KOLVO-245415 format. One record per atom (N, C-alpha, C, O): residue number from 1; residue in three letters; atom name; x, y, z. Coordinates in nm, 3 decimals, always signed. Each point is the difference from the previous one (the first is absolute). Layout:
[NUM, 'ALA', 'CA', [X, Y, Z]]
...
END
This chain:
[1, 'MET', 'N', [+1.633, +1.212, -0.949]]
[1, 'MET', 'CA', [+0.028, +0.106, +0.095]]
[1, 'MET', 'C', [-0.124, +0.027, +0.084]]
[1, 'MET', 'O', [-0.111, +0.013, -0.054]]
[2, 'THR', 'N', [+0.129, -0.004, +0.183]]
[2, 'THR', 'CA', [-0.112, +0.033, +0.088]]
[2, 'THR', 'C', [+0.036, +0.121, +0.085]]
[2, 'THR', 'O', [+0.118, +0.032, +0.019]]
[3, 'SER', 'N', [-0.218, +0.034, +0.030]]
[3, 'SER', 'CA', [+0.021, +0.112, +0.091]]
[3, 'SER', 'C', [-0.099, -0.014, +0.115]]
[3, 'SER', 'O', [-0.101, -0.068, -0.013]]
[4, 'GLU', 'N', [+0.131, +0.134, +0.124]]
[4, 'GLU', 'CA', [-0.091, -0.006, +0.113]]
[4, 'GLU', 'C', [-0.045, +0.139, +0.038]]
[4, 'GLU', 'O', [+0.074, +0.097, -0.016]]
[5, 'LEU', 'N', [-0.194, -0.087, +0.065]]
[5, 'LEU', 'CA', [-0.058, +0.125, +0.046]]
[5, 'LEU', 'C', [-0.062, -0.024, +0.135]]
[5, 'LEU', 'O', [-0.074, -0.098, +0.017]]
[6, 'CYS', 'N', [+0.100, +0.182, +0.078]]
[6, 'CYS', 'CA', [-0.068, -0.009, +0.129]]
[6, 'CYS', 'C', [-0.128, +0.079, -0.009]]
[6, 'CYS', 'O', [-0.002, +0.112, -0.051]]
[7, 'VAL', 'N', [-0.106, -0.168, +0.102]]
[7, 'VAL', 'CA', [-0.126, +0.074, +0.009]]
[7, 'VAL', 'C', [+0.022, +0.112, +0.101]]
[7, 'VAL', 'O', [+0.065, -0.023, +0.102]]
[8, 'PRO', 'N', [-0.116, +0.143, -0.128]]
[8, 'PRO', 'CA', [+0.020, +0.110, +0.094]]
[8, 'PRO', 'C', [-0.041, -0.041, +0.141]]
[8, 'PRO', 'O', [-0.102, -0.066, +0.020]]
[9, 'GLU', 'N', [+0.182, +0.106, +0.078]]
[9, 'GLU', 'CA', [-0.029, -0.038, +0.138]]
[9, 'GLU', 'C', [-0.122, +0.074, +0.051]]
[9, 'GLU', 'O', [-0.011, +0.122, -0.014]]
[10, 'ASP', 'N', [-0.079, -0.196, +0.073]]
[10, 'ASP', 'CA', [-0.121, +0.058, +0.059]]
[10, 'ASP', 'C', [+0.029, +0.023, +0.148]]
[10, 'ASP', 'O', [-0.023, -0.090, +0.081]]
[11, 'THR', 'N', [+0.071, +0.208, -0.046]]
[11, 'THR', 'CA', [+0.039, +0.028, +0.138]]
[11, 'THR', 'C', [-0.119, +0.006, +0.095]]
[11, 'THR', 'O', [+0.018, -0.009, +0.121]]
[12, 'THR', 'N', [-0.139, +0.023, -0.174]]
[12, 'THR', 'CA', [-0.119, +0.001, +0.086]]
[12, 'THR', 'C', [-0.048, -0.142, +0.028]]
[12, 'THR', 'O', [-0.083, -0.020, +0.089]]
[13, 'HIS', 'N', [+0.133, -0.077, -0.164]]
[13, 'HIS', 'CA', [-0.039, -0.141, +0.015]]
[13, 'HIS', 'C', [-0.151, -0.019, -0.013]]
[13, 'HIS', 'O', [-0.060, -0.079, +0.073]]
[14, 'THR', 'N', [-0.001, +0.151, -0.164]]
[14, 'THR', 'CA', [-0.144, -0.013, -0.022]]
[14, 'THR', 'C', [-0.033, -0.036, -0.144]]
[14, 'THR', 'O', [-0.117, +0.003, -0.038]]
[15, 'GLY', 'N', [+0.218, -0.037, -0.042]]
[15, 'GLY', 'CA', [-0.025, -0.023, -0.142]]
[15, 'GLY', 'C', [+0.017, -0.144, -0.044]]
[15, 'GLY', 'O', [+0.076, -0.077, +0.060]]
[16, 'GLU', 'N', [-0.148, +0.042, -0.165]]
[16, 'GLU', 'CA', [+0.014, -0.128, -0.067]]
[16, 'GLU', 'C', [+0.023, +0.030, -0.147]]
[16, 'GLU', 'O', [-0.025, +0.111, -0.046]]
[17, 'TRP', 'N', [+0.074, -0.211, -0.030]]
[17, 'TRP', 'CA', [+0.039, +0.021, -0.140]]
[17, 'TRP', 'C', [-0.062, -0.104, -0.091]]
[17, 'TRP', 'O', [-0.036, -0.110, +0.043]]
[18, 'LEU', 'N', [+0.025, +0.146, -0.169]]
[18, 'LEU', 'CA', [-0.039, -0.093, -0.106]]
[18, 'LEU', 'C', [+0.101, +0.022, -0.112]]
[18, 'LEU', 'O', [+0.026, +0.114, -0.038]]
[19, 'VAL', 'N', [+0.030, -0.223, -0.016]]
[19, 'VAL', 'CA', [+0.103, +0.009, -0.103]]
[19, 'VAL', 'C', [-0.048, -0.070, -0.126]]
[19, 'VAL', 'O', [+0.010, -0.123, -0.008]]
[20, 'PRO', 'N', [-0.062, +0.196, -0.093]]
[20, 'PRO', 'CA', [-0.033, -0.060, -0.129]]
[20, 'PRO', 'C', [+0.107, +0.035, -0.105]]
[20, 'PRO', 'O', [+0.036, +0.117, -0.013]]
[21, 'PRO', 'N', [+0.016, -0.216, -0.060]]
[21, 'PRO', 'CA', [+0.091, +0.031, -0.110]]
[21, 'PRO', 'C', [-0.074, +0.075, -0.111]]
[21, 'PRO', 'O', [-0.112, -0.036, -0.036]]
[22, 'LEU', 'N', [+0.175, +0.140, -0.018]]
[22, 'LEU', 'CA', [-0.058, +0.073, -0.113]]
[22, 'LEU', 'C', [+0.054, -0.053, -0.132]]
[22, 'LEU', 'O', [-0.075, -0.018, -0.096]]
[23, 'ARG', 'N', [+0.207, -0.008, +0.092]]
[23, 'ARG', 'CA', [+0.064, -0.058, -0.119]]
[23, 'ARG', 'C', [+0.117, -0.084, +0.048]]
[23, 'ARG', 'O', [+0.084, +0.046, +0.077]]
[24, 'GLY', 'N', [-0.079, -0.168, -0.123]]
[24, 'GLY', 'CA', [+0.106, -0.090, +0.043]]
[24, 'GLY', 'C', [-0.036, -0.068, +0.131]]
[24, 'GLY', 'O', [-0.112, +0.011, +0.049]]
[25, 'ALA', 'N', [+0.208, -0.080, +0.007]]
[25, 'ALA', 'CA', [-0.021, -0.076, +0.122]]
[25, 'ALA', 'C', [+0.076, +0.063, +0.116]]
[25, 'ALA', 'O', [+0.090, +0.081, -0.020]]
[26, 'CYS', 'N', [-0.129, -0.119, +0.141]]
[26, 'CYS', 'CA', [+0.075, +0.043, +0.119]]
[26, 'CYS', 'C', [-0.020, -0.104, +0.109]]
[26, 'CYS', 'O', [-0.091, -0.083, -0.006]]
[27, 'THR', 'N', [+0.178, +0.088, +0.105]]
[27, 'THR', 'CA', [-0.007, -0.095, +0.111]]
[27, 'THR', 'C', [+0.003, +0.076, +0.133]]
[27, 'THR', 'O', [+0.107, +0.034, +0.048]]
[28, 'PRO', 'N', [-0.224, -0.008, +0.011]]
[28, 'PRO', 'CA', [-0.002, +0.059, +0.133]]
[28, 'PRO', 'C', [+0.045, -0.102, +0.105]]
[28, 'PRO', 'O', [-0.032, -0.118, -0.009]]
[29, 'ARG', 'N', [+0.107, +0.166, +0.107]]
[29, 'ARG', 'CA', [+0.045, -0.085, +0.110]]
[29, 'ARG', 'C', [-0.043, +0.067, +0.130]]
[29, 'ARG', 'O', [+0.031, +0.116, +0.025]]
[30, 'VAL', 'N', [-0.101, -0.191, +0.058]]
[30, 'VAL', 'CA', [-0.044, +0.048, +0.131]]
[30, 'VAL', 'C', [+0.043, -0.103, +0.104]]
[30, 'VAL', 'O', [-0.046, -0.114, -0.002]]
[31, 'GLU', 'N', [+0.135, +0.155, +0.092]]
[31, 'GLU', 'CA', [+0.046, -0.089, +0.107]]
[31, 'GLU', 'C', [+0.040, -0.137, -0.052]]
[31, 'GLU', 'O', [-0.052, -0.102, +0.046]]
[32, 'ASN', 'N', [+0.145, +0.099, -0.140]]
[32, 'ASN', 'CA', [+0.057, -0.122, -0.058]]
[32, 'ASN', 'C', [-0.096, -0.083, -0.083]]
[32, 'ASN', 'O', [+0.035, -0.111, -0.039]]
[33, 'GLU', 'N', [-0.155, +0.159, +0.013]]
[33, 'GLU', 'CA', [-0.094, -0.070, -0.088]]
[33, 'GLU', 'C', [-0.007, +0.076, -0.132]]
[33, 'GLU', 'O', [-0.026, +0.120, -0.001]]
[34, 'LYS', 'N', [+0.048, -0.191, -0.110]]
[34, 'LYS', 'CA', [-0.005, +0.063, -0.132]]
[34, 'LYS', 'C', [-0.129, -0.037, -0.071]]
[34, 'LYS', 'O', [-0.050, -0.112, +0.013]]
[35, 'SER', 'N', [-0.004, +0.208, -0.088]]
[35, 'SER', 'CA', [-0.121, -0.021, -0.080]]
[35, 'SER', 'C', [+0.029, +0.044, -0.143]]
[35, 'SER', 'O', [-0.033, +0.113, -0.036]]
[36, 'PRO', 'N', [+0.095, -0.200, -0.046]]
[36, 'PRO', 'CA', [+0.028, +0.041, -0.138]]
[36, 'PRO', 'C', [-0.129, +0.034, -0.075]]
[36, 'PRO', 'O', [-0.093, -0.080, -0.003]]
[37, 'LEU', 'N', [+0.090, +0.198, -0.057]]
[37, 'LEU', 'CA', [-0.116, +0.043, -0.078]]
[37, 'LEU', 'C', [+0.041, -0.001, -0.146]]
[37, 'LEU', 'O', [+0.085, +0.079, -0.041]]
[38, 'PRO', 'N', [-0.145, -0.168, -0.041]]
[38, 'PRO', 'CA', [+0.041, -0.012, -0.140]]
[38, 'PRO', 'C', [-0.025, +0.126, -0.081]]
[38, 'PRO', 'O', [+0.065, +0.021, -0.103]]
[39, 'GLY', 'N', [-0.157, +0.063, +0.148]]
[39, 'GLY', 'CA', [-0.024, +0.126, -0.069]]
[39, 'GLY', 'C', [-0.068, -0.015, -0.134]]
[39, 'GLY', 'O', [-0.070, -0.097, -0.026]]
[40, 'ARG', 'N', [+0.092, +0.197, -0.058]]
[40, 'ARG', 'CA', [-0.066, +0.006, -0.131]]
[40, 'ARG', 'C', [+0.082, +0.088, -0.093]]
[40, 'ARG', 'O', [+0.095, +0.066, +0.042]]
[41, 'GLU', 'N', [-0.133, -0.064, -0.170]]
[41, 'GLU', 'CA', [+0.073, +0.079, -0.099]]
[41, 'GLU', 'C', [-0.019, +0.150, +0.020]]
[41, 'GLU', 'O', [+0.089, +0.078, -0.031]]
[42, 'GLY', 'N', [-0.203, -0.038, +0.081]]
[42, 'GLY', 'CA', [-0.030, +0.141, +0.024]]
[42, 'GLY', 'C', [-0.135, +0.013, +0.067]]
[42, 'GLY', 'O', [-0.073, -0.098, +0.012]]
[43, 'VAL', 'N', [+0.039, +0.218, +0.031]]
[43, 'VAL', 'CA', [-0.124, +0.019, +0.075]]
[43, 'VAL', 'C', [-0.125, -0.031, -0.081]]
[43, 'VAL', 'O', [-0.105, -0.029, +0.057]]
[44, 'TYR', 'N', [+0.114, +0.034, -0.190]]
[44, 'TYR', 'CA', [-0.117, -0.029, -0.083]]
[44, 'TYR', 'C', [+0.005, -0.139, -0.062]]
[44, 'TYR', 'O', [-0.087, -0.035, -0.080]]
[45, 'ALA', 'N', [+0.186, -0.045, +0.117]]
[45, 'ALA', 'CA', [+0.014, -0.134, -0.057]]
[45, 'ALA', 'C', [-0.110, -0.095, +0.045]]
[45, 'ALA', 'O', [-0.049, -0.081, -0.078]]
[46, 'LYS', 'N', [+0.009, +0.092, +0.202]]
[46, 'LYS', 'CA', [-0.112, -0.078, +0.053]]
[46, 'LYS', 'C', [-0.057, +0.080, +0.116]]
[46, 'LYS', 'O', [+0.066, +0.090, +0.052]]
[47, 'SER', 'N', [-0.186, -0.122, -0.012]]
[47, 'SER', 'CA', [-0.067, +0.086, +0.097]]
[47, 'SER', 'C', [+0.051, -0.014, +0.144]]
[47, 'SER', 'O', [-0.007, +0.096, +0.077]]
[48, 'VAL', 'N', [+0.059, -0.210, -0.040]]
[48, 'VAL', 'CA', [+0.049, -0.017, +0.137]]
[48, 'VAL', 'C', [+0.136, -0.067, +0.000]]
[48, 'VAL', 'O', [+0.041, -0.059, -0.100]]
[49, 'THR', 'N', [+0.029, +0.069, +0.210]]
[49, 'THR', 'CA', [+0.129, -0.064, +0.018]]
[49, 'THR', 'C', [+0.009, -0.052, +0.143]]
[49, 'THR', 'O', [-0.080, +0.038, +0.086]]
[50, 'ASP', 'N', [+0.176, -0.124, -0.061]]
[50, 'ASP', 'CA', [+0.024, -0.046, +0.136]]
[50, 'ASP', 'C', [+0.038, +0.121, +0.086]]
[50, 'ASP', 'O', [+0.054, +0.097, -0.051]]
[51, 'VAL', 'N', [-0.082, -0.104, +0.180]]
[51, 'VAL', 'CA', [+0.036, +0.107, +0.092]]
[51, 'VAL', 'C', [+0.058, -0.058, +0.128]]
[51, 'VAL', 'O', [-0.027, -0.115, +0.036]]
[52, 'ALA', 'N', [+0.106, +0.195, +0.033]]
[52, 'ALA', 'CA', [+0.051, -0.037, +0.132]]
[52, 'ALA', 'C', [-0.053, +0.101, +0.100]]
[52, 'ALA', 'O', [-0.018, +0.117, -0.031]]
[53, 'TYR', 'N', [-0.006, -0.164, +0.153]]
[53, 'TYR', 'CA', [-0.049, +0.085, +0.108]]
[53, 'TYR', 'C', [+0.100, -0.004, +0.115]]
[53, 'TYR', 'O', [-0.005, -0.092, +0.082]]
[54, 'PRO', 'N', [+0.095, +0.191, -0.073]]
[54, 'PRO', 'CA', [+0.084, +0.013, +0.119]]
[54, 'PRO', 'C', [-0.081, +0.071, +0.109]]
[54, 'PRO', 'O', [-0.047, +0.112, -0.022]]
[55, 'PRO', 'N', [+0.030, -0.173, +0.139]]
[55, 'PRO', 'CA', [-0.088, +0.056, +0.102]]
[55, 'PRO', 'C', [+0.062, +0.114, +0.080]]
[55, 'PRO', 'O', [+0.117, +0.035, -0.017]]
[56, 'ARG', 'N', [-0.197, +0.020, +0.103]]
[56, 'ARG', 'CA', [+0.041, +0.103, +0.094]]
[56, 'ARG', 'C', [+0.122, -0.048, +0.079]]
[56, 'ARG', 'O', [+0.009, -0.118, +0.034]]
[57, 'ASP', 'N', [+0.082, +0.207, -0.006]]
[57, 'ASP', 'CA', [+0.123, -0.025, +0.076]]
[57, 'ASP', 'C', [+0.101, -0.087, -0.073]]
[57, 'ASP', 'O', [+0.105, -0.031, +0.056]]
[58, 'ALA', 'N', [-0.131, -0.010, -0.179]]
[58, 'ALA', 'CA', [+0.095, -0.080, -0.078]]
[58, 'ALA', 'C', [+0.105, +0.093, -0.061]]
[58, 'ALA', 'O', [-0.024, +0.120, -0.017]]
[59, 'ARG', 'N', [+0.139, -0.175, -0.016]]
[59, 'ARG', 'CA', [+0.105, +0.075, -0.069]]
[59, 'ARG', 'C', [+0.031, -0.073, -0.130]]
[59, 'ARG', 'O', [+0.105, -0.064, -0.011]]
[60, 'PRO', 'N', [-0.194, +0.073, -0.086]]
[60, 'PRO', 'CA', [+0.019, -0.075, -0.124]]
[60, 'PRO', 'C', [+0.110, +0.058, -0.088]]
[60, 'PRO', 'O', [+0.029, +0.120, +0.005]]
[61, 'GLN', 'N', [+0.031, -0.207, -0.085]]
[61, 'GLN', 'CA', [+0.092, +0.041, -0.106]]
[61, 'GLN', 'C', [-0.051, -0.061, -0.128]]
[61, 'GLN', 'O', [-0.061, -0.108, +0.001]]
[62, 'ILE', 'N', [+0.085, +0.176, -0.113]]
[62, 'ILE', 'CA', [-0.050, -0.047, -0.128]]
[62, 'ILE', 'C', [+0.116, -0.009, -0.098]]
[62, 'ILE', 'O', [+0.065, +0.101, -0.029]]
[63, 'ALA', 'N', [-0.039, -0.221, -0.022]]
[63, 'ALA', 'CA', [+0.104, -0.020, -0.101]]
[63, 'ALA', 'C', [-0.068, -0.010, -0.135]]
[63, 'ALA', 'O', [-0.105, -0.063, -0.014]]
[64, 'SER', 'N', [+0.165, +0.127, -0.087]]
[64, 'SER', 'CA', [-0.059, -0.006, -0.134]]
[64, 'SER', 'C', [+0.110, +0.000, -0.104]]
[64, 'SER', 'O', [+0.111, +0.049, +0.023]]
[65, 'GLY', 'N', [-0.143, -0.105, -0.139]]
[65, 'GLY', 'CA', [+0.094, -0.001, -0.110]]
[65, 'GLY', 'C', [+0.008, +0.136, -0.067]]
[65, 'GLY', 'O', [-0.082, +0.088, +0.025]]
[66, 'ALA', 'N', [+0.180, -0.071, -0.109]]
[66, 'ALA', 'CA', [+0.018, +0.126, -0.072]]
[66, 'ALA', 'C', [-0.125, +0.034, -0.081]]
[66, 'ALA', 'O', [-0.050, -0.084, -0.074]]
[67, 'GLY', 'N', [+0.002, +0.203, +0.090]]
[67, 'GLY', 'CA', [-0.116, +0.046, -0.077]]
[67, 'GLY', 'C', [-0.134, -0.031, +0.061]]
[67, 'GLY', 'O', [-0.103, +0.043, -0.052]]
[68, 'SER', 'N', [+0.100, -0.117, +0.162]]
[68, 'SER', 'CA', [-0.128, -0.030, +0.065]]
[68, 'SER', 'C', [-0.052, +0.122, +0.073]]
[68, 'SER', 'O', [+0.077, +0.080, +0.053]]
[69, 'ARG', 'N', [-0.209, -0.067, -0.050]]
[69, 'ARG', 'CA', [-0.065, +0.109, +0.073]]
[69, 'ARG', 'C', [-0.112, -0.059, +0.084]]
[69, 'ARG', 'O', [-0.067, -0.094, -0.042]]
[70, 'PHE', 'N', [+0.047, +0.150, +0.160]]
[70, 'PHE', 'CA', [-0.107, -0.047, +0.087]]
[70, 'PHE', 'C', [-0.050, +0.118, +0.081]]
[70, 'PHE', 'O', [+0.067, +0.103, +0.011]]
[71, 'ALA', 'N', [-0.184, -0.118, +0.045]]
[71, 'ALA', 'CA', [-0.060, +0.106, +0.081]]
[71, 'ALA', 'C', [+0.011, -0.036, +0.147]]
[71, 'ALA', 'O', [+0.009, -0.117, +0.037]]
[72, 'LEU', 'N', [-0.012, +0.219, +0.046]]
[72, 'LEU', 'CA', [-0.007, -0.018, +0.145]]
[72, 'LEU', 'C', [-0.119, +0.081, +0.047]]
[72, 'LEU', 'O', [+0.004, +0.122, +0.004]]
[73, 'ALA', 'N', [-0.109, -0.191, +0.031]]
[73, 'ALA', 'CA', [-0.121, +0.069, +0.048]]
[73, 'ALA', 'C', [-0.010, -0.022, +0.150]]
[73, 'ALA', 'O', [+0.002, -0.114, +0.047]]
[74, 'GLY', 'N', [-0.012, +0.222, +0.027]]
[74, 'GLY', 'CA', [-0.005, -0.010, +0.145]]
[74, 'GLY', 'C', [-0.128, +0.058, +0.057]]
[74, 'GLY', 'O', [-0.064, +0.086, -0.061]]
[75, 'ALA', 'N', [+0.027, -0.134, +0.178]]
[75, 'ALA', 'CA', [-0.118, +0.052, +0.068]]
[75, 'ALA', 'C', [+0.016, -0.019, +0.150]]
[75, 'ALA', 'O', [+0.072, -0.089, +0.045]]
[76, 'LYS', 'N', [-0.137, +0.175, +0.032]]
[76, 'LYS', 'CA', [+0.000, -0.016, +0.145]]
[76, 'LYS', 'C', [-0.087, -0.120, +0.037]]
[76, 'LYS', 'O', [-0.099, -0.029, -0.066]]
[77, 'CYS', 'N', [+0.138, -0.038, +0.172]]
[77, 'CYS', 'CA', [-0.080, -0.113, +0.049]]
[77, 'CYS', 'C', [+0.009, -0.004, +0.152]]
[77, 'CYS', 'O', [+0.091, +0.056, +0.059]]
[78, 'GLU', 'N', [-0.186, -0.123, +0.002]]
[78, 'GLU', 'CA', [-0.004, -0.007, +0.146]]
[78, 'GLU', 'C', [+0.054, -0.129, +0.057]]
[78, 'GLU', 'O', [+0.041, -0.003, +0.116]]
[79, 'ARG', 'N', [-0.039, -0.104, -0.195]]
[79, 'ARG', 'CA', [+0.050, -0.126, +0.053]]
[79, 'ARG', 'C', [+0.094, -0.065, -0.099]]
[79, 'ARG', 'O', [-0.006, +0.026, -0.121]]
[80, 'GLN', 'N', [+0.093, -0.109, +0.173]]
[80, 'GLN', 'CA', [+0.098, -0.068, -0.084]]
[80, 'GLN', 'C', [-0.056, -0.133, -0.048]]
[80, 'GLN', 'O', [-0.053, -0.079, +0.078]]
[81, 'LEU', 'N', [+0.065, +0.056, -0.208]]
[81, 'LEU', 'CA', [-0.040, -0.125, -0.061]]
[81, 'LEU', 'C', [+0.125, -0.070, -0.050]]
[81, 'LEU', 'O', [+0.104, +0.065, -0.013]]
[82, 'PRO', 'N', [-0.109, -0.195, -0.017]]
[82, 'PRO', 'CA', [+0.119, -0.069, -0.051]]
[82, 'PRO', 'C', [+0.031, +0.042, -0.144]]
[82, 'PRO', 'O', [-0.089, +0.041, -0.075]]
[83, 'ALA', 'N', [+0.216, -0.052, +0.039]]
[83, 'ALA', 'CA', [+0.041, +0.025, -0.139]]
[83, 'ALA', 'C', [-0.073, -0.100, -0.089]]
[83, 'ALA', 'O', [-0.024, -0.114, +0.039]]
[84, 'ARG', 'N', [-0.011, +0.158, -0.162]]
[84, 'ARG', 'CA', [-0.075, -0.088, -0.090]]
[84, 'ARG', 'C', [+0.047, +0.018, -0.143]]
[84, 'ARG', 'O', [+0.056, +0.103, -0.038]]
[85, 'TYR', 'N', [-0.081, -0.206, -0.040]]
[85, 'TYR', 'CA', [+0.022, +0.002, -0.144]]
[85, 'TYR', 'C', [-0.137, -0.018, -0.064]]
[85, 'TYR', 'O', [-0.075, -0.090, +0.038]]
[86, 'GLY', 'N', [+0.041, +0.174, -0.135]]
[86, 'GLY', 'CA', [-0.127, -0.012, -0.070]]
[86, 'GLY', 'C', [+0.021, -0.037, -0.145]]
[86, 'GLY', 'O', [+0.042, +0.084, -0.079]]
[87, 'PRO', 'N', [-0.069, -0.211, +0.041]]
[87, 'PRO', 'CA', [+0.016, -0.040, -0.139]]
[87, 'PRO', 'C', [-0.101, +0.072, -0.090]]
[87, 'PRO', 'O', [-0.112, +0.028, +0.043]]
[88, 'ALA', 'N', [+0.152, +0.002, -0.164]]
[88, 'ALA', 'CA', [-0.083, +0.078, -0.093]]
[88, 'ALA', 'C', [-0.144, -0.049, -0.011]]
[88, 'ALA', 'O', [-0.091, +0.083, +0.001]]
[89, 'PRO', 'N', [+0.065, -0.214, -0.012]]
[89, 'PRO', 'CA', [-0.139, -0.044, -0.014]]
[89, 'PRO', 'C', [-0.089, +0.036, +0.120]]
[89, 'PRO', 'O', [-0.122, +0.003, -0.012]]
[90, 'GLU', 'N', [+0.184, +0.023, +0.128]]
[90, 'GLU', 'CA', [-0.077, +0.032, +0.119]]
[90, 'GLU', 'C', [-0.008, +0.151, +0.028]]
[90, 'GLU', 'O', [-0.065, +0.042, +0.095]]
[91, 'VAL', 'N', [+0.131, +0.039, -0.179]]
[91, 'VAL', 'CA', [+0.000, +0.145, +0.018]]
[91, 'VAL', 'C', [-0.116, +0.060, -0.078]]
[91, 'VAL', 'O', [-0.013, -0.024, -0.120]]
[92, 'SER', 'N', [-0.069, +0.102, +0.186]]
[92, 'SER', 'CA', [-0.116, +0.062, -0.065]]
[92, 'SER', 'C', [+0.045, +0.117, -0.086]]
[92, 'SER', 'O', [+0.085, +0.079, +0.040]]
[93, 'ASP', 'N', [-0.144, -0.067, -0.160]]
[93, 'ASP', 'CA', [+0.029, +0.115, -0.086]]
[93, 'ASP', 'C', [-0.121, +0.092, -0.011]]
[93, 'ASP', 'O', [-0.008, +0.081, -0.093]]
[94, 'MET', 'N', [-0.086, -0.093, +0.185]]
[94, 'MET', 'CA', [-0.123, +0.079, -0.010]]
[94, 'MET', 'C', [+0.023, +0.150, +0.010]]
[94, 'MET', 'O', [-0.082, +0.078, -0.048]]
[95, 'ASN', 'N', [+0.193, -0.036, +0.109]]
[95, 'ASN', 'CA', [+0.028, +0.142, +0.011]]
[95, 'ASN', 'C', [+0.115, +0.044, -0.090]]
[95, 'ASN', 'O', [+0.049, +0.113, +0.011]]
[96, 'ALA', 'N', [-0.006, -0.200, -0.100]]
[96, 'ALA', 'CA', [+0.111, +0.034, -0.088]]
[96, 'ALA', 'C', [-0.034, +0.120, -0.088]]
[96, 'ALA', 'O', [-0.111, +0.011, -0.053]]
[97, 'ARG', 'N', [+0.206, +0.076, +0.040]]
[97, 'ARG', 'CA', [-0.009, +0.119, -0.085]]
[97, 'ARG', 'C', [-0.114, +0.094, +0.040]]
[97, 'ARG', 'O', [-0.057, +0.068, -0.085]]
[98, 'ARG', 'N', [+0.023, -0.064, +0.213]]
[98, 'ARG', 'CA', [-0.100, +0.095, +0.049]]
[98, 'ARG', 'C', [+0.070, +0.101, +0.089]]
[98, 'ARG', 'O', [+0.046, -0.034, +0.109]]
[99, 'GLY', 'N', [-0.036, +0.155, -0.155]]
[99, 'GLY', 'CA', [+0.062, +0.104, +0.081]]
[99, 'GLY', 'C', [+0.146, +0.018, -0.029]]
[99, 'GLY', 'O', [+0.054, -0.053, -0.097]]
[100, 'ARG', 'N', [+0.010, +0.130, +0.183]]
[100, 'ARG', 'CA', [+0.137, +0.042, -0.021]]
[100, 'ARG', 'C', [+0.086, -0.042, +0.119]]
[100, 'ARG', 'O', [-0.044, +0.006, +0.114]]
[101, 'CYS', 'N', [+0.165, -0.048, -0.142]]
[101, 'CYS', 'CA', [+0.093, -0.037, +0.106]]
[101, 'CYS', 'C', [+0.135, +0.063, -0.030]]
[101, 'CYS', 'O', [+0.054, -0.019, -0.109]]
[102, 'VAL', 'N', [+0.000, +0.091, +0.203]]
[102, 'VAL', 'CA', [+0.131, +0.061, -0.017]]
[102, 'VAL', 'C', [+0.091, -0.056, +0.108]]
[102, 'VAL', 'O', [-0.011, +0.040, +0.116]]
[103, 'PRO', 'N', [+0.103, -0.132, -0.152]]
[103, 'PRO', 'CA', [+0.088, -0.057, +0.101]]
[103, 'PRO', 'C', [+0.107, +0.099, +0.044]]
[103, 'PRO', 'O', [+0.056, +0.073, -0.082]]
[104, 'VAL', 'N', [-0.028, -0.072, +0.209]]
[104, 'VAL', 'CA', [+0.108, +0.082, +0.055]]
[104, 'VAL', 'C', [+0.093, -0.094, +0.073]]
[104, 'VAL', 'O', [-0.039, -0.062, +0.099]]
[105, 'ILE', 'N', [+0.163, +0.050, -0.147]]
[105, 'ILE', 'CA', [+0.096, -0.091, +0.059]]
[105, 'ILE', 'C', [+0.120, +0.082, +0.047]]
[105, 'ILE', 'O', [+0.062, +0.070, -0.079]]
[106, 'THR', 'N', [-0.031, -0.080, +0.206]]
[106, 'THR', 'CA', [+0.114, +0.072, +0.057]]
[106, 'THR', 'C', [+0.096, -0.103, +0.057]]
[106, 'THR', 'O', [-0.029, -0.059, +0.104]]
[107, 'PRO', 'N', [+0.143, +0.035, -0.170]]
[107, 'PRO', 'CA', [+0.095, -0.099, +0.051]]
[107, 'PRO', 'C', [+0.058, +0.042, +0.135]]
[107, 'PRO', 'O', [+0.028, +0.117, +0.023]]
[108, 'ARG', 'N', [-0.011, -0.214, +0.064]]
[108, 'ARG', 'CA', [+0.065, +0.025, +0.128]]
[108, 'ARG', 'C', [+0.151, -0.002, -0.018]]
[108, 'ARG', 'O', [+0.051, -0.059, -0.095]]
[109, 'GLU', 'N', [+0.020, +0.122, +0.186]]
[109, 'GLU', 'CA', [+0.145, -0.009, -0.001]]
[109, 'GLU', 'C', [+0.039, -0.144, +0.029]]
[109, 'GLU', 'O', [-0.063, -0.068, +0.081]]
[110, 'GLY', 'N', [+0.167, +0.022, -0.146]]
[110, 'GLY', 'CA', [+0.047, -0.136, +0.021]]
[110, 'GLY', 'C', [-0.062, -0.102, -0.093]]
[110, 'GLY', 'O', [+0.043, -0.115, -0.002]]
[111, 'CYS', 'N', [-0.142, +0.155, -0.077]]
[111, 'CYS', 'CA', [-0.056, -0.092, -0.099]]
[111, 'CYS', 'C', [+0.095, -0.008, -0.118]]
[111, 'CYS', 'O', [+0.061, +0.100, -0.037]]
[112, 'ARG', 'N', [-0.050, -0.217, -0.020]]
[112, 'ARG', 'CA', [+0.087, -0.016, -0.117]]
[112, 'ARG', 'C', [-0.074, +0.036, -0.124]]
[112, 'ARG', 'O', [+0.057, -0.007, -0.110]]
END
C-alpha cells in the first residue's frame, strides 16, 4: 500500500526543500523524475540517510509505504537549482543531532 502527499504549496515561490526519510523508505517525484530513497529503520539506526532536493518552484509529490515517515525541511532561496538526489555516503552528518527542529506541515487542498 502506498500513499501520496503533496508538499505544501509555496505561493511566494521563494522556497526550496530537503526530504530525508526518518523511518522507512519514500519516493519523491519532481517533474516526472523519481528519486527512490531506501530510508532506514529509524532516526537512530544510522547517522545519515539518502536525501532528495526538490528545488524552488517545483511541485514535488512523495509516495511512501505504510508506516513510513519522512521530514520536509524548507528554506527561502534566491535562485533555482536543479533537483538532486544525495546518496547517504555523500551526505554530511557533521550537524546531526545539534539543536531543535519542529516540522510544520500544512496539506494543500486537493492533495491525496
